[in-house]
C-alpha positions, -999 to +999 in steps of 0.1 A: +546-709-276+566-713-244+600-696-242+626-708-218+651-685-201+680-681-225+716-676-218+733-664-250+768-651-252+772-617-267+799-606-291+819-595-261+827-620-234+819-599-205+781-602-202+755-628-210+722-622-227+695-612-202+657-613-203+637-603-234+618-636-232+585-619-241+599-601-271+617-633-283+584-652-280+566-626-301+594-625-327+594-663-330+557-664-334+560-639-362+588-660-377+565-690-377+536-671-394+560-660-422+562-696-434+527-691-449+522-654-450+546-625-454+552-605-422+564-569-418+574-560-383+587-527-370+611-527-340+616-493-324+636-483-293+660-457-281+697-461-291+717-485-270+687-504-257+697-537-273+675-540-305+703-554-327+714-579-301+678-591-296+673-595-334+705-614-338+695-641-312+657-642-317+652-662-349+658-699-350+636-713-378+648-694-408+680-681-424+686-645-414+698-617-436+711-586-418+712-553-436+726-523-417+717-489-433+749-470-429+753-434-442+769-442-475+762-444-512+732-465-521+751-486-547+778-495-521+750-506-497+735-527-524+769-544-530+772-552-493+737-566-491+741-587-523+771-604-507+750-610-476+723-627-496+749-649-515+766-659-482+734-667-462+711-681-489+735-693-516+719-673-544+739-653-569+721-619-571+740-599-598+747-562-594+723-535-582+726-497-581+692-491-565+679-507-533+644-509-548+657-533-575+674-555-549+644-555-527+622-566-555+645-595-563+645-605-526+607-604-526+606-627-557+631-650-540+609-652-509+581-668-530+603-699-531+619-700-497+611-687-462+637-664-446+641-634-424+654-600-435+664-576-408+670-540-420+686-521-391+685-483-388+658-483-415+650-446-411+684-437-426+670-443-460+655-408-454+689-394-459+701-418-486+672-420-510+637-412-497+620-428-527+630-462-512+599-459-489+574-456-518+593-481-539+592-506-511+554-500-506+547-508-543+569-539-543+555-551-510+519-547-522+527-565-554+545-595-540+534-600-504+505-624-512+529-650-525+558-641-503+572-660-473+594-632-461+598-623-424+607-586-428+620-568-397+624-530-400+644-517-370+650-481-361+663-460-332+652-425-342+617-426-327+603-395-345+613-407-380+602-443-375+568-430-362+563-407-391+574-434-417+549-460-404+522-440-385+517-409-407+487-416-430+504-395-458+535-418-458+537-447-483+544-474-457+515-464-435+494-494-425+518-519-441+534-533-409+517-564-395+533-562-361+551-535-339+575-540-311+586-511-288+617-523-271+621-508-236+650-509-212+653-538-187+628-539-159+639-536-122+640-574-117+665-578-145+686-548-133+689-564-099+697-598-114+725-583-135+740-563-106+737-594-083+755-616-109+785-593-109+785-579-074+767-602-049+775-578-020+760-547-036+743-522-013+710-505-020+729-473-025+749-491-053+716-504-068+701-469-068+732-455-086+732-483-111+695-477-118+700-439-118+726-438-146+717-468-167+679-469-164+681-505-177+696-495-210+716-525-222+747-507-236+752-486-205+749-517-183+774-536-205+799-507-203+797-507-165+801-545-164+832-542-187+847-516-163+836-536-133+819-505-119+792-519-095+794-495-066+781-459-064+816-446-063+829-467-091+799-458-113+805-421-108+842-425-115+832-440-149+808-412-156+834-384-151+869-392-164+890-387-196+875-403-227+844-416-208+817-429-232+791-411-210+804-376-212+788-366-245+763-395-248+732-374-243+742-352-272+752-382-294+718-398-288+696-368-294+714-344-318+700-362-349+665-364-335+663-326-328+683-313-358+691-276-359+666-267-331+685-289-306+696-259-285+661-250-274+652-287-268+684-292-247+677-261-226+641-273-219+653-308-209+680-293-187+654-273-168+631-303-164+660-324-151+666-296-125+630-298-113+618-267-133+592-290-146+561-270-153+555-249-184+553-215-167+586-220-149+603-230-181+590-201-201+599-176-173+635-187-175+639-191-212+616-162-221+601-181-251+569-200-257+576-237-252+542-253-258+552-266-292+586-279-280+570-297-250+544-313-273+570-326-297+593-338-269+563-358-256+545-370-288+571-369-316+603-378-297+589-398-267+614-383-243+593-366-217+559-374-202+533-350-191+520-359-157+490-345-139+480-350-102+458-379-092+421-372-100+429-343-123+409-344-155+423-347-190+431-311-202+440-299-167+466-272-167+481-283-134+506-304-153+543-312-148+568-329-171+594-355-164+622-371-185+613-407-188+649-419-196+670-422-164+704-417-182+691-386-201+677-372-169+711-376-152+730-363-182+709-331-186+710-325-148+748-326-146+767-331-178+748-306-199+742-281-171+779-280-163+791-285-199+816-257-196+835-276-170+832-308-191+846-290-221+878-280-202+881-315-188+874-304-152+856-336-144+864-336-107+845-303-104+813-318-119+818-350-099+819-328-067+786-312-077+770-346-082+781-355-047+769-322-033+734-326-049+733-364-048+709-368-019+682-346-034+686-359-069+688-395-060+657-391-038+637-382-068+651-412-087+642-434-057+606-422-060+607-432-097+622-466-088+593-474-064+567-461-089+582-484-116+583-513-092+546-508-084+538-506-121+557-538-128+538-556-100+506-554-123+483-550-093+470-515-098+446-497-122+463-463-117+495-450-102+501-413-100+515-386-078+494-358-062+497-321-056+470-295-051+463-264-074+490-244-055+516-271-060+515-280-024+504-310-002+525-333-025+521-371-022+548-391-038+527-421-050+490-428-051+482-463-062+446-475-069+432-510-073+396-504-084+387-541-085+397-546-049+386-511-040+419-503-024+437-470-023+474-468-012+494-437-003+532-438-003+558-414+011+593-420-003+624-409+015+660-421+013+661-421+051+633-441+067+635-419+099+622-389+078+590-407+068+560-390+084+528-412+081+506-388+101+515-359+077+508-382+048+473-389+062+466-352+064+477-346+028+454-373+016+422-360+032+410-343+000+414-376-019+401-401+007+369-382+011+360-391-025+366-428-020+344-436+011+341-473+004+377-480-003+403-496+019+429-470+026+465-478+033+495-456+042+531-468+037+566-454+038+593-465+014+631-459+018+664-472+006+659-501+029+629-513+009+646-515-025 
């Protein structure tokens, strides 16, 4: 089913609806299938990425019920949801004290009519009434064969959503018929948004915009509202009284990590400051961090373990990086200098950002080009390289096995600092293992964004 580019007005009048064409097509196909067969879809993504907005504009064929699981009494939630059903579907539902009873009535109703039910922040039932998960499993299994319900279960706490639906010991394991992992906007969309609001942006502005938003819809929207489209204006918004961004890293992650958040935050702050291998982290914190790193990668989906090009699975020559651009920035500056933040000395932290900007933004620029190559869909593998001593680093190694092409990239903010001859020397240990490949060497800088 073809999907045209959509321009949909958001609740705020500042910013149009961008991209998400692929996700909209998937959701509309699922909606179509629900007319004859009940569908259960999980939609997961970090907070602020735009899940709710997507779900509110995606469905066109069916009436849509929207249940938001706030942290309140179950009976109060049921009362709100009952009113939603009556308003959207025109059915009088009666009174319910338990969500399970309401859900069973909804499943029975879906045998007669086809509609969509979006349950947002679904994982919050863990804190309200955990038996909802097993109750829903029993009700779903009992009624789904005759149901025409398009059920969308949306959540922003990755670890909890993963456990609810992917842990074989959990009641809803194996019930979802589809899964969508919503990611931040890609580079093409980030550039489109910035261009729409600031046609004269510089590459330095683009790098700053990418560095602090990482394509997360809410952060972009806030900068649009504040008309912060230059590097200077963006940093002004990051560090001022009552800035949304000051404590955002804590707000996003505190519920994920629970009482152990202090150790997790310390590890992430070190990774953001380029102390990104296990031995370096343990030498500073003086604790074993293997379990924390594993959970940050596999349970929370916040860091990624990277190994040098050609290194085998299980290699100990690993490094870690924070995948989320905003969190990387926040842990590097806001959390590291939280004492100054707490006494409202924002200019002090802003000055530190300016002092360290060239080095930090250079690392972000490397990620920008790596992401750009990934989005080009032309390569079978894209990695960095360093030897066993952590030396002879190569910023990007890109391979196309089908075309037998091997590309080496050096990334510098200033193109005059790119040294292709040195890049060739660093690559000798790699090129000797690919004798039949076409070898290319390239430099990338701010000018190439």
